[in-house]
KOLKOLGU-150894 format. One record per residue (C-alpha): residue number from 1; residue in three letters; x, z, y. Coordinates in steps of 0.2 Angstrom, whole numbers. Layout:
> NUM ALA X Z Y
...
***
This chain:
> 1 SER 590 552 402
> 2 TYR 595 535 407
> 3 ASP 598 524 422
> 4 ALA 581 515 424
> 5 GLY 587 499 433
> 6 TYR 572 501 444
> 7 GLN 573 505 463
> 8 TYR 561 516 472
> 9 PHE 558 510 490
> 10 ALA 546 510 504
> 11 LEU 540 493 510
> 12 VAL 537 493 529
> 13 ASN 522 485 537
> 14 ILE 532 477 551
> 15 GLN 516 468 557
> 16 ARG 508 484 562
> 17 PRO 511 488 581
> 18 LEU 520 504 577
> 19 PHE 533 496 567
> 20 LYS 536 480 577
> 21 GLU 549 490 586
> 22 ASP 566 491 577
> 23 LYS 569 508 584
> 24 MET 554 515 575
> 25 ARG 560 508 558
> 26 GLU 577 515 562
> 27 ALA 570 532 566
> 28 LEU 560 533 550
> 29 ASP 575 528 540
> 30 LEU 586 541 548
> 31 ALA 573 555 546
> 32 LEU 572 554 527
> 33 ASN 583 565 517
> 34 ARG 584 557 500
> 35 GLU 594 572 492
> 36 ASP 577 581 492
> 37 TYR 570 567 481
> 38 LEU 584 568 469
> 39 LYS 581 586 467
> 40 ALA 563 585 464
> 41 LEU 565 571 452
> 42 LYS 579 580 443
> 43 GLY 590 565 443
> 44 GLY 595 548 450
> 45 ARG 607 542 464
> 46 LEU 607 538 482
> 47 PRO 605 519 483
> 48 SER 618 509 491
> 49 GLY 610 492 491
> 50 LEU 593 485 484
> 51 PHE 599 485 466
> 52 ALA 606 497 453
> 53 ASP 624 502 455
> 54 ILE 628 494 438
> 55 TYR 626 477 445
> 56 SER 641 468 453
> 57 PHE 630 460 466
> 58 ASN 623 477 473
> 59 ALA 628 479 491
> 60 ASP 637 494 498
> 61 VAL 628 500 514
> 62 PRO 628 519 515
> 63 LEU 613 528 519
> 64 GLU 612 539 535
> 65 HIS 602 555 537
> 66 ASP 602 561 555
> 67 THR 586 570 560
> 68 GLU 593 573 578
> 69 LYS 596 555 580
> 70 ALA 579 551 574
> 71 LYS 571 563 586
> 72 ALA 581 555 600
> 73 LEU 575 538 596
> 74 LEU 557 544 596
> 75 ASP 560 552 613
> 76 GLU 568 536 619
> 77 MET 553 526 614
> 78 GLY 541 538 623
> 79 TRP 534 547 608
> 80 LYS 534 565 615
> 81 LYS 528 581 607
> 82 ASN 513 589 614
> 83 ASP 509 608 615
> 84 GLN 503 607 596
> 85 GLY 520 599 591
> 86 GLN 512 582 588
> 87 ARG 521 567 595
> 88 GLU 510 556 605
> 89 LYS 511 541 617
> 90 ASP 498 535 630
> 91 GLY 486 547 622
> 92 GLN 489 540 604
> 93 ALA 495 552 591
> 94 LEU 510 546 580
> 95 GLU 502 545 563
> 96 LEU 507 535 547
> 97 ASN 496 529 533
> 98 VAL 506 529 517
> 99 ALA 500 520 501
> 100 THR 508 524 484
> 101 LEU 504 521 466
> 102 SER 494 534 456
> 103 PHE 502 530 439
> 104 ARG 519 532 446
> 105 GLN 521 551 447
> 106 ASP 538 550 454
> 107 LEU 531 540 469
> 108 VAL 517 552 471
> 109 THR 530 566 472
> 110 ILE 541 556 484
> 111 GLY 526 554 495
> 112 GLN 522 572 496
> 113 ILE 540 576 501
> 114 LEU 541 562 513
> 115 SER 526 570 522
> 116 SER 534 587 523
> 117 GLN 550 579 530
> 118 LEU 541 570 544
> 119 ASN 529 583 549
> 120 PRO 542 594 558
> 121 LEU 547 579 568
> 122 GLY 529 578 575
> 123 ILE 523 564 564
> 124 LYS 507 566 554
> 125 VAL 507 557 537
> 126 ASN 492 553 527
> 127 VAL 497 548 509
> 128 GLN 485 539 497
> 129 ALA 488 536 479
> 130 LEU 481 520 474
> 131 ASP 477 513 456
> 132 SER 483 496 462
> 133 ALA 493 490 478
> 134 GLU 488 472 477
> 135 ASN 478 473 493
> 136 VAL 491 482 503
> 137 ARG 497 468 513
> 138 THR 498 462 531
> 139 GLY 481 466 539
> 140 SER 479 482 529
> 141 ASP 478 499 537
> 142 TYR 494 505 528
> 143 ASP 511 507 537
> 144 LEU 521 510 522
> 145 LEU 520 506 503
> 146 LEU 530 517 491
> 147 TYR 534 505 477
> 148 SER 544 504 461
> 149 GLN 552 488 455
> 150 HIS 565 482 443
> 151 THR 575 472 456
> 152 ALA 585 463 443
> 153 PRO 575 460 428
> 154 THR 585 445 422
> 155 GLY 602 452 427
> 156 GLU 604 442 443
> 157 PRO 599 445 461
> 158 SER 589 429 467
> 159 TYR 572 432 459
> 160 PHE 569 449 468
> 161 LEU 576 443 485
> 162 ASN 566 427 485
> 163 GLN 550 435 479
> 164 PHE 551 449 492
> 165 PHE 561 443 507
> 166 ARG 560 424 508
> 167 THR 548 418 522
> 168 ASN 531 416 513
> 169 GLY 538 423 497
> 170 SER 526 427 483
> 171 ASP 527 446 485
> 172 ASN 532 446 504
> 173 ARG 518 458 508
> 174 PHE 521 461 526
> 175 ASP 527 443 532
> 176 TYR 545 447 534
> 177 SER 555 432 540
> 178 ASN 573 430 544
> 179 PRO 580 412 545
> 180 GLU 597 418 541
> 181 VAL 591 426 525
> 182 ASP 581 410 520
> 183 ARG 597 400 523
> 184 GLU 608 411 512
> 185 LEU 594 412 499
> 186 ASP 595 393 498
> 187 GLN 614 394 496
> 188 LEU 612 407 483
> 189 GLY 601 395 473
> 190 GLN 614 381 473
> 191 GLU 629 392 470
> 192 ALA 636 393 452
> 193 ASP 652 403 454
> 194 SER 648 421 450
> 195 GLU 659 429 463
> 196 LYS 652 418 477
> 197 ARG 635 422 471
> 198 ASP 639 441 472
> 199 GLU 645 439 489
> 200 LEU 630 429 495
> 201 ALA 618 442 487
> 202 LYS 628 456 496
> 203 SER 627 447 513
> 204 ILE 608 444 511
> 205 GLN 605 463 507
> 206 GLU 615 468 522
> 207 LYS 604 458 533
> 208 ILE 588 464 525
> 209 ILE 594 482 526
> 210 ASN 598 480 544
> 211 ASP 581 473 548
> 212 ARG 572 487 538
> 213 PRO 557 478 531
> 214 ILE 562 490 517
> 215 ILE 567 508 517
> 216 ARG 578 513 502
> 217 LEU 573 529 493
> 218 VAL 580 532 476
> 219 ASP 590 523 462
> 220 PRO 581 533 449
> 221 GLU 586 540 432
> 222 TRP 572 542 420
> 223 HIS 569 555 406
> 224 ALA 561 551 390
> 225 GLY 559 560 373
> 226 ILE 550 559 356
> 227 GLY 545 574 345
> 228 ALA 531 584 339
> 229 ASP 534 597 352
> 230 LEU 530 585 366
> 231 GLY 511 584 363
> 232 ASP 502 570 372
> 233 TYR 518 564 382
> 234 GLN 519 545 382
> 235 LEU 531 533 391
> 236 TYR 522 522 404
> 237 CYS 518 507 393
> 238 GLY 525 494 405
> 239 ASP 543 500 405
> 240 TYR 553 504 389
> 241 TYR 550 507 371
> 242 ILE 562 517 360
> 243 VAL 567 508 345
> 244 ASN 573 517 329
> 245 PRO 581 510 313
> 246 SER 564 506 305
> 247 LEU 562 491 316
> 248 GLY 563 475 305
> 249 VAL 555 459 301
> 250 ASN 542 458 287
> 251 LYS 547 446 274
***
């Protein structure tokens, strides 16, 4: 077992009418109990920022799980339970379409638990496991995308933050835009001092977490093994390889 360096999170389609309202994104964030995910996955940590805890630039923004507060926000927005226990507003049922990745079993498991957590609140959740998430972008019918990403593949924060959260970033799937985030990303790109870079990265994360275009799920721990007794078990080929002493250079 080892810390993966990856993060599991939900990207929120903030362009969908349902999630244009800040309170709906907040209610969703409050309704999710991440401890259930850790138990099901048999490991991991509660995330504090958008990076693994091993990094000095990871933010420290505590998660809050408060089902009653989530219910109160839904009531405040006019999403009331009908006689069947389903929340509705102006004749429209409160229903979420969630996309996840079929080749990431951890995400499929989280999707199932997420559905079971939201159903008692009167929210119907439809989860679909996709072979590729390339088309899950603004204009799609999905409200959430459960995703897995190594957020610091080069050991520094700017790549992921620019890619996912800069206005018109290459993987900014749902057109998130915050001028203050863009400004601090510019500063991050020009700053050479490591401590100042860490502080800028933390400030950027705090703004993003407060805006909630992303819902933090799990800072995962992965389990891997080798041996004849493991049968057909294989690591996902895009992640890690186990190196033994026989590795060398042919002369």
